[in-house]
C-alpha positions, 0 to 999 in steps of 0.5 A, a space after each residue: 430831712 436828715 432823719 428822713 435820709 438816715 432812715 432810707 439808708 437804714 431801710 436799704 441796709 436792712 433790705 440788703 441784709 434780709 436778701 443776704 440771709 434769705 439766699 440759700 448761698 452767697 460767696 463768702 469772698 464778697 460777703 465775708 462781713 456777714 460770716 466772719 467770726 462765726 463757728 463753722 458747723 458744716 463743710 461740703 463740696 461741689 464739682 469735684 469728679 476726680 478729687 475726693 472731698 477727704 482729699 480737698 479737705 486735706 488741703 484746707 485748715 477750715 474744720 467743723 467746730 472752728 471760728 471763721 476768720 479772714 486769715 482762714 479763708 484767705 489761706 484755704 483759697 491760696 492753698 487750693 489754687 496752689 495745688 494745681 487741681 482746679 482752675 476755678 474756686 469759689 467758697 460759699 457760706 449759708 447761715 445755719 443758726 449762729 454759725 455758717 455752713 460752707 460749701 466749696 465749688 471747684 472746677 477741676 482741671 482735666 486729668 490725663 487719661 492716656 499719653 501718645 507719642 506720635 512720631 517716636 520711632 527712634 526713642 522708645 516711647 516708654 523711655 519718654 514715659 518714664 522721664 517726662 513729669 506729666 503722668 497718666 491720672 494726674 492733673 495736666 498744668 501748663 508747667 508740666 506740659 512744658 517741662 515735658 516738652 523740654 525733657 523730650 527735646 533733651 532726650 533726642 538731643 542726647 540721642 543725636 537728633 538735634 533738629 527734633 520739634 515737639 508739639 502738644 495736643 489734646 482731645 476734647 475732655 470727657 465730661 463725665 470722667 473729666 479726663 483727657 488723652 494728650 499727644 506729643 507730636 514729635 518731628 524727629 528731624 534728622 541725625 546730624 553727623 560730626 563732619 570734623 573735630 578740631 582740637 587746639 592748644 595741645 602741644 605735647 599731647 597727640 590729638 589722635 590720643 585725645 580723640 581716642 578717649 572722647 565719645 564724639 567721632 568723626 563720621 566715616 566708614 566705620 563711625 556713624 559720627 552722630 552728633 550729640 550735645 550731652 556727648 559734647 559736654 562730657 567730653 570737655 570733661 573727659 579731655 580735661 581729666 585726661 591731660 591731668 592724668 598725663 601730668 598736665 595738672 593745670 590743664 583746662 578747656 577754654 570757653 573761648 574757642 570750644 563750641 560747635 556749629 551746624 553747616 551745610 556739608 555742601 553749601 551750594 546744594 544745601 542738601 545735608 547738615 553737619 556739625 563741626 565741633 572745636 575744642 580749645 585746650 589749655 595745656 599748662 605744664 607737665 608735673 611728676 610725682 614726688 611722693 606722699 606724706 601722711 599724718 593725723 591732725 593733732 591740733 589741741 583743743 581748749 581742753 587740752 585734747 586733740 581736736 580732730 582725733 577720734 573721741 572713742 579712742 581718746 576720751 578726755 584725760 588720755 595722756 598725749 603718749 597714748 593718743 590713738 588714731 582710728 587707722 595708723 599711717 602705715 595702714 592708709 599708706 598701703 592702700 595707695 596706688 602711687 608707691 614710693 618707687 613711683 617718684 619720677 613718674 608722671 603725676 597722675 591726677 586720676 591716680 592721686 584722686 583714687 588715693 585720696 578717696 581710698 582714705 575716705 572709704 576706709 573711715 567710712 566703712 567704720 562710721 567716720 563719714 565726716 573724716 576729712 582728708 586735706 592735701 597740701 601740694 608742694 612743688 619743687 623744680 628739678 633744678 640744681 638750685 632747688 635741690 642745693 637749698 635743701 642739701 645745705 641745711 647746716 648753713 641755716 642760721 639756727 638750729 631750728 632752721 636747720 631742724 626743719 630743713 632736715 625734716 624737709 629734705 627727707 620728706 621731699 625725697 631730695 636725695 631721690 630727686 638728685 639722683 634723677 637730676 644726675 640720671 635723666 637730664 630730660 627731666 631737668 627744669 621740670 615740676 615735681 609735686 609732693 602731697 601732704 595728706 592731713 587727716 581729720 577724723 573728726 566725729 562718728 557719723 550717725 544715721 538720723 533719717 532714711 527718706 525714700 522717694 520715687 516708690 509709687 507702688 512698692 510700700 515703704 516697708 518693702 524697701 526698709 526691710 532690706 536695709 542692714 541698718 536703721 535710724 540711729 545706727 552708725 553710718 557703715 559704708 559697707 553695709 550701705 553698699 550691700 543694702 543698695 545691692 539687696 534692694 536692687 536684687 529684688 527686681 522692682 527698681 531700674 535704678 537704685 541710688 543713695 544720697 547723703 545730706 547733713 543732718 540736725 548736727 555735726 554727728 548726723 546725716 540723712 540718707 536719701 534712697 531715690 528709686 525708679 520702679 519698673 513693672 513687676 507683672 510678667 505675662 510671658 511665652 517661651 520656649 525651652 530645650 534640653 538634650 534630655 528634657 526635650 523641647 517644650 513651650 511654656 505660658 507664665 503669669 506672674 506678679 513678683 510685687 503683689 499690691 507693692 507688698 513684695 509677694 509673688 505669686 506665679 503660674 506656669 503651664 509647660 507642654 511638650 513632647 517629653 515634658 508636661 508641667 503645671 504649677 501654681 505657687 505664692 510666696 511671702 518673702 517677709 511673713 508677718 514683717 519678719 525676715 522669714 519667708 512663706 511658700 505654698 505650691 502645687 503641681 501636676 507633672 508628666 514626663 517621658 523618661 528614657 531609661 536605655 536604648 539599643 543600637 541596631 547598627 555598628 556606630 552606637 552614636 550615630 546608628 539607629 536605635 530602639 528606645 526604652 521609655 515610659 511616662 512618669 506623672 505626679 501631683 503634689 504640694 509643697 509648703 516651705 519657709 526660710 529664714 534670712 540671718 546675718 547679712 547674707 545667709 538663709 536657711 530654708 526648709 520644706 515639706 513636699 508630699 506627692 503621689 506619683 505613677 508610671 504608665 505607657 512603658 515601651 516594649 524594651 523597658 526593664 522588668 524593674 519598670 514594668 513592676 513599677 508600672 504594675 504598682 500604679 500610684 505610690 506615695 512619696 514623702 520629702 523634706 528638704 533642709 538647706 543653708 544658703 549664702 549669697 553675696 552676688 552683686 547682681 543676681 540677674 547679671 552677676 560679675 562678683 561674689 559668691 552663691 552657696 547652697 547646701 541642701 538635704 533631702 530626707 525622702 521617706 524612712 519616718 516620713 513615709 511612702 514608697 521611696 527611702 533615701 537621703 540626698 545631699 546636694 552642696 552648690 558653689 558658684 563664684 563670679 570673678 570680674 578679670 577686667 573690663 574693656 577699658 583695660 585697666 584704664 588704658 582706654 578712657 571711656 566710662 561707657 566700657 566700665 559695664 562691659 565686664 569680662 566675667 568668669 564663673 566657676 560652678 560646682 553642683 554635686 548630688 549624693 544619694 544614700 539609700 535608707 530603709 523604711 521605718 514603719 513596715 517591711 518593703 520588698 526591696 526587689 519588687 519596690 525599689 527604695 530608690 526608683 528609676 525617676 530618682 537616678 541621675 543622668 549626665 550629658 547634654 546641655 543640662 549638665 555635660 556639653 557635648 556628651 549624650 546621656 547614654 554615650 558610648 564612652 560612658 560605663 554601661 551602668 551610667 546609661 541607666 542612671 546613677 544615684 550620685 553626681 559630681 559636676 563642675 563648669 567654668 565659663 569665661 564670658 566676654 560682653 559683645 552687648 552686656 544686657 543682651 550677648 555675650 561669647 563664652 568660652 567653657 570647660 565642663 567636667 562630670 562624673 557618676 557614682 553608685 552604691 553597690 548595695 543598690 544592685 539586687 538579684 542577678 545584677 548583685 551577683 554580677 557586681 560581686 563576681 565581676 572581677 572573677 569573670 573578667 579574670 576568667 575571660 582574660 585567660 580563656 579567651 586572651 586574644 579576643 579580650 586583648 583586641 576587645 580592650 584596645 581596638 573598637 569594630 573598625 580596628 582603631 586603637 582605643 585608650 580605655 579598655 571597655 572592662 576597666 570602664 565597666 569595672 563596678 570597683 571604679 564606679 562606687 563613690 568613694 575618695 579614691 574613685 573622686 579622681 580626674 580619670 573617672 570624669 568625662 570632660 568637654 570644652 567649647 565656645 558659643 553664645 549666650 542670647 538673654 532674650 527676655 522670654 526666650 534666652 538661647 544658648 548656642 555652643 560648639 563642645 568637643 569631647 576631651 579625655 584626661 591623659 594624666 600627662 603632666 605637660 598635656 593633661 588633656 587630649 582628643 578622642 581619636 575616633 571622635 575628635 569633632 565639635 558637636 552643636 549644642 543647643 539650649 533654650 532657657 536657663 536649664 544648667 545644672 
């Protein structure tokens, strides 16, 4: 009976085993005893649509060829669930000889196809999209949805929409792509104004002064007074900081009594909500400054050497009298804002923190990032008893006590305090703070790792190559700050933040680079206008960070009545991952050139004119390389072969232009070499730094072609911030620190020197070495605002162009909105010069004989010549004789003629409107003349002293 029962159980077991092994796939989880300890022969995946099999395999530890174990099965199941990609997972097995085949069945969570923000009117959807953790093409998880709603609500609370509400919805899942469109439906509610701000506990500081530094404002005629919770929190810190800066070092904001509450403005009507804000201040006593004492910590280590002094200057065995700190005390004290003469002033906590930070900044610039500045405060009451304690040192019991007392007497400025006690009774009984700074230099800090976060598109190498340091280098705060600027100046990121974390030991640190990317592709349409170049519209397509490699490709089409232009270019800024750039481009251009005008009325500026013009067309290519070296330097080289032709001359053009038209297409060969230095903090909106460029163009000569000259072009820009809208800290509002009053100084010169062809003879009269298109002009928005390129105050030679030009401008810019609008006051100056050897034929004879011609005219027609030189056609006095103005001797490029009297000047004011695709420049400019009088060097032109409206679209300045 017992045997029969055992056979029954055995038969059932064998049958079950046969059923299991005969099935194609069975769950490993429920049948693990059958497959555990067998070798995995193959792994397959089923059910995955958006997650590749390779990506799933990367999450697992199972691999073909290894033995299946219970721990491996459990770990892989857990890893797949933790990934968040799947809401159902089953791992199945199938017998494969002596091994086991694995099949991973998954059901994916849907991915986001698109995110819509319904009802987002007061907040830009792009701002929300950037901040929420739920992203397009990523898996939807309940946690991401919850966090996204919290982020959206916080953004609205920060903007003052305290009653905002967010609901999350999804459309049906697309079964083919397993993607879904999601919606955040937002009820923005209403902005709640601040009805009243109550400040309690301030006995000495005026409530009005405190309210002046706060972000929150009571609503009124001028202020909207919208309540923002973030502003409420920041105002608590601002109030405490302000009180500390006024000497109330122990001031704090009490949690009890500091709050806000929403009420009905009219409890009966209940039609409008308002916020009442309360701040409870604990003011404390006011303290006064009593000086600093700075010293290095010379604590002796067990080896007999200073424990906290740098080891580089003080190796083991250095005699005590030769111990040397990185910085002497005098150098550090010179960096302080508080000075010895300030003893008796209010103790400004903000100024104290800056002084402490100045020591850390000095040490970090030399790699001592771990240097410690330990402040110890000593409080002295300004009373007769307290001062007498230090003034009667000789009554101390021992010589050591007397010596310590004398040291404290000098260190604590007791003599100065006694004088204050006698001269200012109001300060008696007040407390004075003396600070002892003890410096521990510690070890040098080396960069162990550089970790980059936030770059989803831009490759790591594009960022790392902008860094001026690498892992293993000594930390240098100057190089770190400049590296941050270089990365931002790429234009790929909205934000670039550097953070530091401790490394593996006390000499190492990790640098974390946190980035927030922005779009780098551009599809734009716009326009440009200049007095000389005229109006034009353009379309430009470009990508400044192609596939995250940093490569740039742009195409531009520009069309207008005066200028037509087509260009395509490609730039690799780091060719073969070296600091060498490569640029290739091709262009076609057609431009109408105005080469003079004949007035048919008396008033040269306002009358009707017959204009002489022709068209100049060209086609060419360009190849250039550049190399960055040191920190801010670049040298660049470019070769530009091209073909040009002149067509469609009007009836009044010169014979020289007609001859150029007859010649047809001409070859031009140009080589450019240059050197540049750029230390600007922000190339898009500079507030400080230099930009210097010096380039030399060799045209023709050994390179061939019809044009032959050398051109030297130095450019110098300097940006200086005078102050920001905190007015040197008088207004304590951090938001105003980006409102910087900046002045730009810029000079741009072009000096052209005629050369001769090297391979063949060329008739200079028939084919000039410097052709009409290479001449320079002065006037208009592009160069000298308020003047015209054929202005009546110009020498006649300038109206047909010149070979050299010197320009200077200075703009003082006041931000109205720093990212969009500035008010500008400007001053422009410009002059042009010739080479006499450019004159040929009759013109050359005229230049040579000018002095004798003028002398003859003055002697034979004295009265007519006098009137011509001193009065205009209307009988008004003129200050510059036309014969002197047109004297070729004054137009020659020479050191004598680079004088104020040969320049033309203007000043004015206006607006810079920085619309991204259509930057506008609106100015009012007035001509001014150099008088040479010391106390009043500039004056107006009596017959033309009105302001001229100058309009420009685009940055086309020289």
